[in-house]
ROFIMAR-924878 format. One record per residue (C-alpha): residue in three letters; x negated, y negated, z; residue number from 1. Coordinates in steps of 0.1 Angstrom, whole numbers, plus 5000, padded with zeros to 4 digits. Layout:
N
@rest:Ala | c1:X | c2:Y | c3:Z | nr:NUM $
...
! end
This chain:
308
@rest:Unk | c1:6140 | c2:3269 | c3:8679 | nr:1 $
@rest:Unk | c1:6108 | c2:3289 | c3:8673 | nr:2 $
@rest:Unk | c1:6076 | c2:3274 | c3:8659 | nr:3 $
@rest:Unk | c1:6080 | c2:3289 | c3:8624 | nr:4 $
@rest:Unk | c1:6115 | c2:3274 | c3:8621 | nr:5 $
@rest:Unk | c1:6102 | c2:3240 | c3:8633 | nr:6 $
@rest:Unk | c1:6075 | c2:3241 | c3:8606 | nr:7 $
@rest:Unk | c1:6100 | c2:3250 | c3:8580 | nr:8 $
@rest:Unk | c1:6123 | c2:3222 | c3:8590 | nr:9 $
@rest:Unk | c1:6095 | c2:3197 | c3:8589 | nr:10 $
@rest:Unk | c1:6084 | c2:3208 | c3:8554 | nr:11 $
@rest:Unk | c1:6120 | c2:3205 | c3:8541 | nr:12 $
@rest:Unk | c1:6122 | c2:3170 | c3:8556 | nr:13 $
@rest:Unk | c1:6090 | c2:3159 | c3:8539 | nr:14 $
@rest:Unk | c1:6100 | c2:3174 | c3:8506 | nr:15 $
@rest:Unk | c1:6132 | c2:3153 | c3:8507 | nr:16 $
@rest:Unk | c1:6111 | c2:3122 | c3:8515 | nr:17 $
@rest:Unk | c1:6090 | c2:3130 | c3:8484 | nr:18 $
@rest:Unk | c1:6121 | c2:3131 | c3:8462 | nr:19 $
@rest:Unk | c1:6129 | c2:3168 | c3:8460 | nr:20 $
@rest:Unk | c1:6166 | c2:3176 | c3:8461 | nr:21 $
@rest:Unk | c1:6163 | c2:3211 | c3:8475 | nr:22 $
@rest:Unk | c1:6137 | c2:3232 | c3:8493 | nr:23 $
@rest:Unk | c1:6139 | c2:3269 | c3:8501 | nr:24 $
@rest:Unk | c1:6115 | c2:3293 | c3:8516 | nr:25 $
@rest:Unk | c1:6110 | c2:3330 | c3:8507 | nr:26 $
@rest:Unk | c1:6087 | c2:3358 | c3:8518 | nr:27 $
@rest:Unk | c1:6059 | c2:3364 | c3:8492 | nr:28 $
@rest:Unk | c1:6065 | c2:3399 | c3:8480 | nr:29 $
@rest:Unk | c1:6066 | c2:3421 | c3:8448 | nr:30 $
@rest:Unk | c1:6096 | c2:3412 | c3:8426 | nr:31 $
@rest:Unk | c1:6109 | c2:3448 | c3:8422 | nr:32 $
@rest:Unk | c1:6141 | c2:3441 | c3:8403 | nr:33 $
@rest:Unk | c1:6125 | c2:3415 | c3:8380 | nr:34 $
@rest:Unk | c1:6097 | c2:3440 | c3:8370 | nr:35 $
@rest:Unk | c1:6119 | c2:3462 | c3:8348 | nr:36 $
@rest:Unk | c1:6138 | c2:3432 | c3:8334 | nr:37 $
@rest:Unk | c1:6106 | c2:3415 | c3:8323 | nr:38 $
@rest:Unk | c1:6092 | c2:3446 | c3:8308 | nr:39 $
@rest:Unk | c1:6124 | c2:3452 | c3:8288 | nr:40 $
@rest:Unk | c1:6126 | c2:3416 | c3:8277 | nr:41 $
@rest:Unk | c1:6090 | c2:3418 | c3:8263 | nr:42 $
@rest:Unk | c1:6097 | c2:3452 | c3:8247 | nr:43 $
@rest:Unk | c1:6127 | c2:3436 | c3:8229 | nr:44 $
@rest:Unk | c1:6105 | c2:3409 | c3:8215 | nr:45 $
@rest:Unk | c1:6125 | c2:3382 | c3:8230 | nr:46 $
@rest:Unk | c1:6094 | c2:3361 | c3:8236 | nr:47 $
@rest:Unk | c1:6088 | c2:3358 | c3:8198 | nr:48 $
@rest:Unk | c1:6053 | c2:3345 | c3:8191 | nr:49 $
@rest:Unk | c1:6048 | c2:3333 | c3:8227 | nr:50 $
@rest:Unk | c1:6020 | c2:3358 | c3:8232 | nr:51 $
@rest:Unk | c1:6010 | c2:3343 | c3:8265 | nr:52 $
@rest:Unk | c1:6042 | c2:3358 | c3:8280 | nr:53 $
@rest:Unk | c1:6025 | c2:3392 | c3:8277 | nr:54 $
@rest:Unk | c1:5996 | c2:3381 | c3:8298 | nr:55 $
@rest:Unk | c1:5993 | c2:3384 | c3:8336 | nr:56 $
@rest:Unk | c1:6022 | c2:3408 | c3:8338 | nr:57 $
@rest:Unk | c1:6013 | c2:3419 | c3:8374 | nr:58 $
@rest:Unk | c1:6007 | c2:3383 | c3:8386 | nr:59 $
@rest:Unk | c1:6041 | c2:3372 | c3:8373 | nr:60 $
@rest:Unk | c1:6057 | c2:3398 | c3:8397 | nr:61 $
@rest:Unk | c1:6034 | c2:3394 | c3:8427 | nr:62 $
@rest:Unk | c1:6024 | c2:3360 | c3:8442 | nr:63 $
@rest:Unk | c1:5998 | c2:3378 | c3:8464 | nr:64 $
@rest:Unk | c1:5978 | c2:3382 | c3:8432 | nr:65 $
@rest:Unk | c1:5978 | c2:3344 | c3:8427 | nr:66 $
@rest:Unk | c1:5969 | c2:3334 | c3:8463 | nr:67 $
@rest:Unk | c1:5949 | c2:3356 | c3:8485 | nr:68 $
@rest:Unk | c1:5969 | c2:3369 | c3:8515 | nr:69 $
@rest:Unk | c1:6000 | c2:3350 | c3:8503 | nr:70 $
@rest:Unk | c1:6029 | c2:3352 | c3:8527 | nr:71 $
@rest:Unk | c1:6053 | c2:3325 | c3:8516 | nr:72 $
@rest:Unk | c1:6068 | c2:3310 | c3:8484 | nr:73 $
@rest:Unk | c1:6083 | c2:3276 | c3:8488 | nr:74 $
@rest:Unk | c1:6107 | c2:3267 | c3:8460 | nr:75 $
@rest:Unk | c1:6117 | c2:3231 | c3:8453 | nr:76 $
@rest:Unk | c1:6141 | c2:3214 | c3:8428 | nr:77 $
@rest:Unk | c1:6138 | c2:3179 | c3:8414 | nr:78 $
@rest:Unk | c1:6166 | c2:3161 | c3:8395 | nr:79 $
@rest:Unk | c1:6159 | c2:3147 | c3:8361 | nr:80 $
@rest:Unk | c1:6194 | c2:3139 | c3:8348 | nr:81 $
@rest:Unk | c1:6191 | c2:3105 | c3:8331 | nr:82 $
@rest:Unk | c1:6213 | c2:3074 | c3:8336 | nr:83 $
@rest:Unk | c1:6216 | c2:3069 | c3:8299 | nr:84 $
@rest:Unk | c1:6214 | c2:3095 | c3:8271 | nr:85 $
@rest:Unk | c1:6207 | c2:3093 | c3:8234 | nr:86 $
@rest:Unk | c1:6236 | c2:3086 | c3:8211 | nr:87 $
@rest:Unk | c1:6251 | c2:3118 | c3:8196 | nr:88 $
@rest:Unk | c1:6246 | c2:3104 | c3:8161 | nr:89 $
@rest:Unk | c1:6208 | c2:3105 | c3:8162 | nr:90 $
@rest:Unk | c1:6181 | c2:3132 | c3:8163 | nr:91 $
@rest:Unk | c1:6179 | c2:3143 | c3:8199 | nr:92 $
@rest:Unk | c1:6152 | c2:3155 | c3:8225 | nr:93 $
@rest:Unk | c1:6160 | c2:3174 | c3:8256 | nr:94 $
@rest:Unk | c1:6167 | c2:3152 | c3:8286 | nr:95 $
@rest:Unk | c1:6138 | c2:3166 | c3:8306 | nr:96 $
@rest:Unk | c1:6114 | c2:3150 | c3:8282 | nr:97 $
@rest:Unk | c1:6128 | c2:3114 | c3:8283 | nr:98 $
@rest:Unk | c1:6102 | c2:3101 | c3:8307 | nr:99 $
@rest:Unk | c1:6067 | c2:3110 | c3:8318 | nr:100 $
@rest:Unk | c1:6055 | c2:3146 | c3:8317 | nr:101 $
@rest:Unk | c1:6071 | c2:3163 | c3:8347 | nr:102 $
@rest:Unk | c1:6040 | c2:3186 | c3:8351 | nr:103 $
@rest:Unk | c1:6019 | c2:3156 | c3:8362 | nr:104 $
@rest:Unk | c1:6046 | c2:3138 | c3:8382 | nr:105 $
@rest:Unk | c1:6056 | c2:3168 | c3:8403 | nr:106 $
@rest:Unk | c1:6021 | c2:3182 | c3:8407 | nr:107 $
@rest:Unk | c1:6011 | c2:3149 | c3:8424 | nr:108 $
@rest:Unk | c1:6041 | c2:3152 | c3:8448 | nr:109 $
@rest:Unk | c1:6032 | c2:3189 | c3:8455 | nr:110 $
@rest:Unk | c1:5997 | c2:3179 | c3:8464 | nr:111 $
@rest:Unk | c1:6011 | c2:3154 | c3:8489 | nr:112 $
@rest:Unk | c1:6033 | c2:3182 | c3:8504 | nr:113 $
@rest:Unk | c1:6003 | c2:3205 | c3:8508 | nr:114 $
@rest:Unk | c1:5984 | c2:3177 | c3:8525 | nr:115 $
@rest:Unk | c1:6013 | c2:3173 | c3:8549 | nr:116 $
@rest:Unk | c1:6015 | c2:3210 | c3:8556 | nr:117 $
@rest:Unk | c1:5978 | c2:3211 | c3:8564 | nr:118 $
@rest:Unk | c1:5982 | c2:3182 | c3:8588 | nr:119 $
@rest:Unk | c1:6012 | c2:3198 | c3:8604 | nr:120 $
@rest:Unk | c1:6002 | c2:3235 | c3:8607 | nr:121 $
@rest:Unk | c1:5964 | c2:3234 | c3:8603 | nr:122 $
@rest:Unk | c1:5940 | c2:3250 | c3:8579 | nr:123 $
@rest:Unk | c1:5960 | c2:3269 | c3:8552 | nr:124 $
@rest:Unk | c1:5953 | c2:3280 | c3:8517 | nr:125 $
@rest:Unk | c1:5978 | c2:3276 | c3:8489 | nr:126 $
@rest:Unk | c1:5984 | c2:3266 | c3:8453 | nr:127 $
@rest:Unk | c1:6010 | c2:3244 | c3:8436 | nr:128 $
@rest:Unk | c1:6028 | c2:3255 | c3:8405 | nr:129 $
@rest:Unk | c1:6049 | c2:3234 | c3:8380 | nr:130 $
@rest:Unk | c1:6060 | c2:3256 | c3:8351 | nr:131 $
@rest:Unk | c1:6023 | c2:3261 | c3:8342 | nr:132 $
@rest:Unk | c1:6013 | c2:3295 | c3:8355 | nr:133 $
@rest:Unk | c1:6026 | c2:3331 | c3:8356 | nr:134 $
@rest:Unk | c1:6053 | c2:3324 | c3:8382 | nr:135 $
@rest:Unk | c1:6090 | c2:3336 | c3:8378 | nr:136 $
@rest:Unk | c1:6103 | c2:3304 | c3:8392 | nr:137 $
@rest:Unk | c1:6140 | c2:3311 | c3:8388 | nr:138 $
@rest:Unk | c1:6137 | c2:3344 | c3:8406 | nr:139 $
@rest:Unk | c1:6119 | c2:3328 | c3:8435 | nr:140 $
@rest:Unk | c1:6143 | c2:3299 | c3:8437 | nr:141 $
@rest:Unk | c1:6172 | c2:3323 | c3:8440 | nr:142 $
@rest:Unk | c1:6154 | c2:3343 | c3:8467 | nr:143 $
@rest:Unk | c1:6148 | c2:3310 | c3:8485 | nr:144 $
@rest:Unk | c1:6185 | c2:3303 | c3:8485 | nr:145 $
@rest:Unk | c1:6185 | c2:3274 | c3:8460 | nr:146 $
@rest:Unk | c1:6211 | c2:3287 | c3:8436 | nr:147 $
@rest:Unk | c1:6220 | c2:3314 | c3:8411 | nr:148 $
@rest:Unk | c1:6209 | c2:3321 | c3:8375 | nr:149 $
@rest:Unk | c1:6236 | c2:3313 | c3:8350 | nr:150 $
@rest:Unk | c1:6244 | c2:3332 | c3:8319 | nr:151 $
@rest:Unk | c1:6219 | c2:3308 | c3:8301 | nr:152 $
@rest:Unk | c1:6193 | c2:3321 | c3:8325 | nr:153 $
@rest:Unk | c1:6188 | c2:3287 | c3:8341 | nr:154 $
@rest:Unk | c1:6192 | c2:3281 | c3:8378 | nr:155 $
@rest:Unk | c1:6225 | c2:3264 | c3:8388 | nr:156 $
@rest:Unk | c1:6233 | c2:3247 | c3:8421 | nr:157 $
@rest:Unk | c1:6268 | c2:3241 | c3:8433 | nr:158 $
@rest:Unk | c1:6276 | c2:3203 | c3:8433 | nr:159 $
@rest:Unk | c1:6244 | c2:3196 | c3:8414 | nr:160 $
@rest:Unk | c1:6245 | c2:3216 | c3:8382 | nr:161 $
@rest:Unk | c1:6213 | c2:3226 | c3:8364 | nr:162 $
@rest:Unk | c1:6195 | c2:3195 | c3:8352 | nr:163 $
@rest:Unk | c1:6165 | c2:3198 | c3:8375 | nr:164 $
@rest:Unk | c1:6129 | c2:3210 | c3:8375 | nr:165 $
@rest:Unk | c1:6117 | c2:3238 | c3:8396 | nr:166 $
@rest:Unk | c1:6083 | c2:3239 | c3:8414 | nr:167 $
@rest:Unk | c1:6066 | c2:3262 | c3:8439 | nr:168 $
@rest:Unk | c1:6040 | c2:3263 | c3:8466 | nr:169 $
@rest:Unk | c1:6025 | c2:3297 | c3:8474 | nr:170 $
@rest:Unk | c1:6009 | c2:3297 | c3:8508 | nr:171 $
@rest:Unk | c1:5989 | c2:3321 | c3:8530 | nr:172 $
@rest:Unk | c1:6010 | c2:3312 | c3:8561 | nr:173 $
@rest:Unk | c1:6042 | c2:3327 | c3:8575 | nr:174 $
@rest:Unk | c1:6073 | c2:3304 | c3:8578 | nr:175 $
@rest:Unk | c1:6110 | c2:3309 | c3:8586 | nr:176 $
@rest:Unk | c1:6126 | c2:3324 | c3:8555 | nr:177 $
@rest:Unk | c1:6159 | c2:3314 | c3:8540 | nr:178 $
@rest:Unk | c1:6185 | c2:3339 | c3:8528 | nr:179 $
@rest:Unk | c1:6187 | c2:3346 | c3:8490 | nr:180 $
@rest:Unk | c1:6215 | c2:3331 | c3:8471 | nr:181 $
@rest:Unk | c1:6236 | c2:3362 | c3:8463 | nr:182 $
@rest:Unk | c1:6268 | c2:3349 | c3:8447 | nr:183 $
@rest:Unk | c1:6272 | c2:3343 | c3:8409 | nr:184 $
@rest:Unk | c1:6296 | c2:3314 | c3:8405 | nr:185 $
@rest:Unk | c1:6298 | c2:3316 | c3:8367 | nr:186 $
@rest:Unk | c1:6326 | c2:3341 | c3:8368 | nr:187 $
@rest:Unk | c1:6341 | c2:3349 | c3:8335 | nr:188 $
@rest:Unk | c1:6330 | c2:3316 | c3:8319 | nr:189 $
@rest:Unk | c1:6312 | c2:3320 | c3:8286 | nr:190 $
@rest:Unk | c1:6309 | c2:3284 | c3:8275 | nr:191 $
@rest:Unk | c1:6271 | c2:3285 | c3:8271 | nr:192 $
@rest:Unk | c1:6272 | c2:3317 | c3:8251 | nr:193 $
@rest:Unk | c1:6299 | c2:3305 | c3:8228 | nr:194 $
@rest:Unk | c1:6283 | c2:3271 | c3:8222 | nr:195 $
@rest:Unk | c1:6247 | c2:3283 | c3:8214 | nr:196 $
@rest:Unk | c1:6245 | c2:3277 | c3:8176 | nr:197 $
@rest:Unk | c1:6217 | c2:3303 | c3:8171 | nr:198 $
@rest:Unk | c1:6233 | c2:3330 | c3:8193 | nr:199 $
@rest:Unk | c1:6203 | c2:3331 | c3:8216 | nr:200 $
@rest:Unk | c1:6222 | c2:3337 | c3:8248 | nr:201 $
@rest:Unk | c1:6229 | c2:3374 | c3:8253 | nr:202 $
@rest:Unk | c1:6248 | c2:3393 | c3:8279 | nr:203 $
@rest:Unk | c1:6234 | c2:3400 | c3:8315 | nr:204 $
@rest:Unk | c1:6220 | c2:3365 | c3:8319 | nr:205 $
@rest:Unk | c1:6194 | c2:3371 | c3:8292 | nr:206 $
@rest:Unk | c1:6182 | c2:3347 | c3:8265 | nr:207 $
@rest:Unk | c1:6165 | c2:3359 | c3:8233 | nr:208 $
@rest:Unk | c1:6137 | c2:3333 | c3:8234 | nr:209 $
@rest:Unk | c1:6128 | c2:3339 | c3:8198 | nr:210 $
@rest:Unk | c1:6162 | c2:3325 | c3:8187 | nr:211 $
@rest:Unk | c1:6163 | c2:3295 | c3:8210 | nr:212 $
@rest:Unk | c1:6162 | c2:3260 | c3:8195 | nr:213 $
@rest:Unk | c1:6136 | c2:3250 | c3:8221 | nr:214 $
@rest:Unk | c1:6114 | c2:3279 | c3:8209 | nr:215 $
@rest:Unk | c1:6116 | c2:3268 | c3:8173 | nr:216 $
@rest:Unk | c1:6110 | c2:3231 | c3:8180 | nr:217 $
@rest:Unk | c1:6083 | c2:3233 | c3:8207 | nr:218 $
@rest:Unk | c1:6067 | c2:3268 | c3:8209 | nr:219 $
@rest:Unk | c1:6066 | c2:3279 | c3:8173 | nr:220 $
@rest:Unk | c1:6036 | c2:3266 | c3:8154 | nr:221 $
@rest:Unk | c1:6045 | c2:3282 | c3:8121 | nr:222 $
@rest:Unk | c1:6072 | c2:3269 | c3:8097 | nr:223 $
@rest:Unk | c1:6107 | c2:3272 | c3:8110 | nr:224 $
@rest:Unk | c1:6125 | c2:3300 | c3:8092 | nr:225 $
@rest:Unk | c1:6149 | c2:3288 | c3:8065 | nr:226 $
@rest:Unk | c1:6176 | c2:3310 | c3:8080 | nr:227 $
@rest:Unk | c1:6179 | c2:3284 | c3:8108 | nr:228 $
@rest:Unk | c1:6189 | c2:3256 | c3:8085 | nr:229 $
@rest:Unk | c1:6220 | c2:3238 | c3:8097 | nr:230 $
@rest:Unk | c1:6220 | c2:3254 | c3:8131 | nr:231 $
@rest:Unk | c1:6200 | c2:3230 | c3:8152 | nr:232 $
@rest:Unk | c1:6228 | c2:3204 | c3:8156 | nr:233 $
@rest:Unk | c1:6202 | c2:3175 | c3:8153 | nr:234 $
@rest:Unk | c1:6180 | c2:3187 | c3:8182 | nr:235 $
@rest:Unk | c1:6144 | c2:3179 | c3:8172 | nr:236 $
@rest:Unk | c1:6126 | c2:3187 | c3:8205 | nr:237 $
@rest:Unk | c1:6141 | c2:3212 | c3:8229 | nr:238 $
@rest:Unk | c1:6179 | c2:3216 | c3:8233 | nr:239 $
@rest:Unk | c1:6205 | c2:3209 | c3:8260 | nr:240 $
@rest:Unk | c1:6236 | c2:3225 | c3:8244 | nr:241 $
@rest:Unk | c1:6240 | c2:3253 | c3:8270 | nr:242 $
@rest:Unk | c1:6236 | c2:3228 | c3:8299 | nr:243 $
@rest:Unk | c1:6258 | c2:3201 | c3:8283 | nr:244 $
@rest:Unk | c1:6288 | c2:3225 | c3:8281 | nr:245 $
@rest:Unk | c1:6283 | c2:3240 | c3:8315 | nr:246 $
@rest:Unk | c1:6312 | c2:3231 | c3:8338 | nr:247 $
@rest:Unk | c1:6289 | c2:3229 | c3:8368 | nr:248 $
@rest:Unk | c1:6270 | c2:3200 | c3:8352 | nr:249 $
@rest:Unk | c1:6300 | c2:3177 | c3:8357 | nr:250 $
@rest:Unk | c1:6284 | c2:3173 | c3:8392 | nr:251 $
@rest:Unk | c1:6251 | c2:3160 | c3:8377 | nr:252 $
@rest:Unk | c1:6241 | c2:3126 | c3:8391 | nr:253 $
@rest:Unk | c1:6214 | c2:3103 | c3:8376 | nr:254 $
@rest:Unk | c1:6179 | c2:3108 | c3:8391 | nr:255 $
@rest:Unk | c1:6161 | c2:3080 | c3:8410 | nr:256 $
@rest:Unk | c1:6126 | c2:3087 | c3:8398 | nr:257 $
@rest:Unk | c1:6113 | c2:3057 | c3:8379 | nr:258 $
@rest:Unk | c1:6087 | c2:3078 | c3:8361 | nr:259 $
@rest:Unk | c1:6115 | c2:3099 | c3:8345 | nr:260 $
@rest:Unk | c1:6131 | c2:3068 | c3:8329 | nr:261 $
@rest:Unk | c1:6128 | c2:3069 | c3:8291 | nr:262 $
@rest:Unk | c1:6109 | c2:3044 | c3:8270 | nr:263 $
@rest:Unk | c1:6135 | c2:3017 | c3:8260 | nr:264 $
@rest:Unk | c1:6129 | c2:3023 | c3:8223 | nr:265 $
@rest:Unk | c1:6138 | c2:3060 | c3:8226 | nr:266 $
@rest:Unk | c1:6176 | c2:3054 | c3:8232 | nr:267 $
@rest:Unk | c1:6178 | c2:3029 | c3:8203 | nr:268 $
@rest:Unk | c1:6162 | c2:3050 | c3:8175 | nr:269 $
@rest:Unk | c1:6185 | c2:3061 | c3:8147 | nr:270 $
@rest:Unk | c1:6181 | c2:3090 | c3:8124 | nr:271 $
@rest:Unk | c1:6165 | c2:3067 | c3:8098 | nr:272 $
@rest:Unk | c1:6141 | c2:3054 | c3:8125 | nr:273 $
@rest:Unk | c1:6130 | c2:3090 | c3:8133 | nr:274 $
@rest:Unk | c1:6126 | c2:3099 | c3:8096 | nr:275 $
@rest:Unk | c1:6103 | c2:3069 | c3:8092 | nr:276 $
@rest:Unk | c1:6084 | c2:3073 | c3:8125 | nr:277 $
@rest:Unk | c1:6047 | c2:3066 | c3:8123 | nr:278 $
@rest:Unk | c1:6020 | c2:3081 | c3:8146 | nr:279 $
@rest:Unk | c1:6016 | c2:3047 | c3:8162 | nr:280 $
@rest:Unk | c1:6053 | c2:3046 | c3:8172 | nr:281 $
@rest:Unk | c1:6051 | c2:3082 | c3:8183 | nr:282 $
@rest:Unk | c1:6022 | c2:3074 | c3:8207 | nr:283 $
@rest:Unk | c1:6041 | c2:3043 | c3:8220 | nr:284 $
@rest:Unk | c1:6074 | c2:3060 | c3:8227 | nr:285 $
@rest:Unk | c1:6060 | c2:3093 | c3:8240 | nr:286 $
@rest:Unk | c1:6029 | c2:3078 | c3:8257 | nr:287 $
@rest:Unk | c1:6031 | c2:3101 | c3:8288 | nr:288 $
@rest:Unk | c1:6059 | c2:3123 | c3:8277 | nr:289 $
@rest:Unk | c1:6060 | c2:3161 | c3:8274 | nr:290 $
@rest:Unk | c1:6069 | c2:3156 | c3:8237 | nr:291 $
@rest:Unk | c1:6032 | c2:3150 | c3:8231 | nr:292 $
@rest:Unk | c1:6029 | c2:3188 | c3:8235 | nr:293 $
@rest:Unk | c1:6043 | c2:3193 | c3:8200 | nr:294 $
@rest:Unk | c1:6021 | c2:3164 | c3:8186 | nr:295 $
@rest:Unk | c1:6032 | c2:3140 | c3:8159 | nr:296 $
@rest:Unk | c1:6028 | c2:3166 | c3:8132 | nr:297 $
@rest:Unk | c1:6051 | c2:3190 | c3:8151 | nr:298 $
@rest:Unk | c1:6078 | c2:3165 | c3:8157 | nr:299 $
@rest:Unk | c1:6076 | c2:3154 | c3:8121 | nr:300 $
@rest:Unk | c1:6080 | c2:3190 | c3:8110 | nr:301 $
@rest:Unk | c1:6111 | c2:3193 | c3:8131 | nr:302 $
@rest:Unk | c1:6126 | c2:3160 | c3:8117 | nr:303 $
@rest:Unk | c1:6119 | c2:3171 | c3:8081 | nr:304 $
@rest:Unk | c1:6136 | c2:3204 | c3:8088 | nr:305 $
@rest:Unk | c1:6167 | c2:3187 | c3:8102 | nr:306 $
@rest:Unk | c1:6167 | c2:3162 | c3:8072 | nr:307 $
@rest:Unk | c1:6164 | c2:3188 | c3:8045 | nr:308 $
! end
């Protein structure tokens, strides 16, 4: 076994120790195929009012513009599927937001991994990314052999499903690279397309972000369009419909990260509790949660929209 393969194996072992389920390694290069897809997606206005998606177009496609002399992109997945979920009779939040904000939890683990790599290989430069920078994480995860992009555009892994976070390290050191995941195991299944109540999932593994329930309940700062009344199926922050109906998620197993466990009150709250929620309760239940991103006023707006 050569030195690069040894380093790659050690990095994968350490990532598993830190709690990551999968780790794949790809050569840092320009994403040729994704360039035209991203350009067309933006031209079609599928980003809605997420103006930030128009920024850093070149950096989204070339990791060498994010890290000088970048040679490697390490992609990692981290399970967040909960042991218990909210009752279907209440207003719901996406499962990824049950516990502490994943940005902070995973960033700390990535810093540990970078420290390990520096101790193992020597002086290297790199950056850690957790859904907070212009990185096309699903494309890199597929190139690193982690899985394939489903019709709902999310990455799917055989025997694991899609309830996981993705994170990346971009490094200026060469490693042994994995083969891309080249097989689409969705076949003729259209369950996610058929189940989406706002018809946001289009053909060719494309999602019209401007129609997605997650967009309306998290990203959109304006009033939710009246035309969407009755279409959210009680989702007040994010949405898991396309994942919940996906046959591959029958393989989802509960995570073992304590920080992703929900506040005990979250699973007990009824529609009436949510309708009467105070800012104090909001701060208690969502103390360190990603739901804080929408603020009390945003969540209240969503609840009122569902109630009306």
